[in-house]
N, C-alpha and C positions, 0 to 999 in steps of 0.2 A: 429646453431653456433657450432664451434668445437675448442677445445683447442689442439687437437693432429692431425694436418693435415698429410695425408698419401701421400707420393711421388709416387703414382701409375699412375698419369696422369700429363700432363704439368700444370703449373700454367697459368690459362687463364687470359689474359689482355684485358679488355673491352675498346674499343675505336679505332677510326680510325687513320691511319697514316696521318700526315700532310705534306704538302710541305711548308717549312718555307723560307721566304725571309727576311734575318736578317740585321738590321741596328744597328751598334754598336755606343756607345756614342762618339767615336772619329771620326765618319763619315765613317768608313770602312763598307763595305757591303759584304754579302755572300748570293748568290741567289740559289734557288732550292735545299734546304737542306732537307733531310729526317728528319722528326720530328713527333710530336704528343706525348702527355703524355703517352699513353699506350705503344708506341714503346720505349720511353726512359725507362719506367719502366721495360719492357721486357729485355732491355739491362742490367739493374741493376740486374735482376734475373740471367741472363746468366753469369754475372761476378762471381757469387758464385756457378756456376756449375749446376744450376737447368735448366730444360727445360721450356721455356715460349712460349705460342702460342697466338698471337693477334687475337681478334675477333671483326670485325667491317666492315664498308663499304669502298669500294675503287671505285673511279670514272673511267670514260672511257678514260681519257687523262693523266694518271699519267706519268710523264717524265721517260725516260729510265734509267737514272743514279740512281735516288732514288728508282725506282722499283727494279733494280738489287741489290741494297744494301739491300733492304727489303727481297727479295727472297733468297739472299745469307745468310742471318742471321737467318731467321725463316721459319717454315712451314706455308704456306699460306692457309691451309685448312679452317681456320676460316675467311678468307677475302671474302666478298661477293661483286660482281660487281654491280655498278649502271650505268645506261645509262645517266649520267650527269657529268659535270666537277668535277674533284677531288678537295677536300677542300684544300685551299691554303690561307696563311695569311702573312701579314707583321708582323714582330716581332721587335718593336722599343724599344731599351734599353737606359736608362738614367744612369748617373754616380752614382746615389744613389741606383741603382738596380731595380728601377721601370721598368716594362715592359708594353707596350701598344700593344695589339694584334688587328690588323685590317684585317678582312676577305676579301678575294678577289673573293669570289663566292657569288651568290645570295642565296644559301640554305646551310648555315652551320649547321642548326639545325638537319637535317636528319643524318648527320655524328656524331654530338654530342650525339644524343640519341641512335644511333646505331641500328642494326638489332633487330627484335623481338627475344625473348629468344627461341621461337620455332625453330629458325634457327640454334641453336647451334648444331654442328656436333655430331653424335651419341656417339662417343667415349669420348666426353668431358662432357657428361651429368651426369657423376658420379664424376666430378672434386671436389676436396676437398679444393682447394686453388684458390681464384679468386681476382684479382685486378680490381677495378671498378673506373673509372674516369668519374663522371657523376653528374647529379642533384639529388635531394632527391627523387623525384617520381620514377625515373628509378632505383635508388639504391634499393628502396623498392620492386620493381618488381623482382630484382635479388635475394634479400633475400628470398622472398616468394618462388621462384623457386628452390633455393638451401639452404634449411633451415639448413642443417648439414655442410655446407662448412665454411671454414674460409674466411671471406670477409674483404678485406682491402679497405676502401673507401677513395679515394682522391676526395674531392668535387670539382666540376667544378668551375673555378674562377668566372665567372659572376653570379653564383648561390649564392655566399657568400656575401649576402647583408642583411641588417637589416630586410627587409620585409620577408625574408625566415627563420628568426631565430627560430620561433616556430616550423616549420616543421623540420628543421635541428636538433634541440635539442630533439624532440620527436623520431627521428630516431637513435640517438646515441646508445641507449641500444641494437639495433638490429645489429650493426656492431661489428666486433672483434677488428679492428684497424681503427682509423680515423686520417687523417693527412692533415689539412690545412696548408698554410703558414701563417706567422705572420700577414702580411697585411690583408689577407682575414679574419682571425679570429678576428682581431681588428675591421674590418668593420661590421662583423656580431654580435659580442657580445657587441660592444661599450666599450670594455676594452682596456687598453694600455699595462699593465704589462704582460709579457709572462707567468709568474707563475700563475697569477690570471686567465688567459685564460685556462691554463691547469687545474686549480682547478675547473673552471666552467664546462669544458668538462667532467671531472671525476664525478662531482656532477650530471651532466645530464645523467650519466649512461654508458658511453663508457668504455669498459674494458681496452683498451690501447689507450692513447692519445699521439700523436706526433705533435710537433709544429716545423716547419722548418723556420729558421730565417736567411738564407743566410750566409753572412760572420760572423754572430754572432753564428753560429752553430745550434744546435737543442736541444730540450727537449723531452724525451720519458718517459712516466709515467703510472703507475697503481696506485690504491689507496694505495698500500703498498710500492711502490718503485718509485724513481724519479732519472733520469740520465740526466745530462746536458753535452753535447759533443761540443767541439769547432769545427769549420770548419776545414777540412783537409788542412794542409798547402801546398800552391802552390806558386811557385815563380812568375809565370806569368799566369794569367787567360786569356785564349784565347776566350772562348765562354761559357757563363753560361746557354745557352738555354737547358732546360730539366734537369738541375741538380737536382731540387727537385723531379721530377718524377723518376729519376734514383735512388735517395736515397730511395724512397718508394719501388721500386722493390727490391733493395738490402736488405732492412729491412725485 
């Protein structure tokens, strides 16, 4: 773990690019959109002038438009090709902000777990800043492989369930920053109040806890300081897909 990351290599963003087919609460749809939490996080990193490099799998049928968008924005050195369909999902949004993700491929798990750490390109093996969107066991592998790096862990949404609470809580001291969203954290901890959830995460040993709460803003805290920020004011929200991931990258 590191408190002083060095900007000598790109910030590595672990996770596959997605193809999102989005259905909005008002019935509008937007198909074949470049997405994926790691890509949204990388965009957040870019907003503040740092270099981000995605590391993950890419299938053999990624459509041309999202591929060009990806290649135009990022170095694809960390993208490894698979001979199988690229991961794609319906993103169904409701008026209360709830999102249901429905995978459109038979094998989403390979993309979610990502390539083996041994496949990390040589120049990135000394990286000091890594964003990881994954489950607990895979996060633990990255921490073991990069003991001196600053690891920002955004837990994978399906992982944040009560049956994984013990593992999640045991891993918190090994991360530098951990950021679930409010609904995920409520499901795992069985708590409702945001400040109570932050208290629990800090008590479990995470140095920096961040809770993302959609239109209610966010809370970022250490044991000695707590900041509550309102959501950025926007006159008309067009698409909330990936907003939380982008927040993580920007942070």
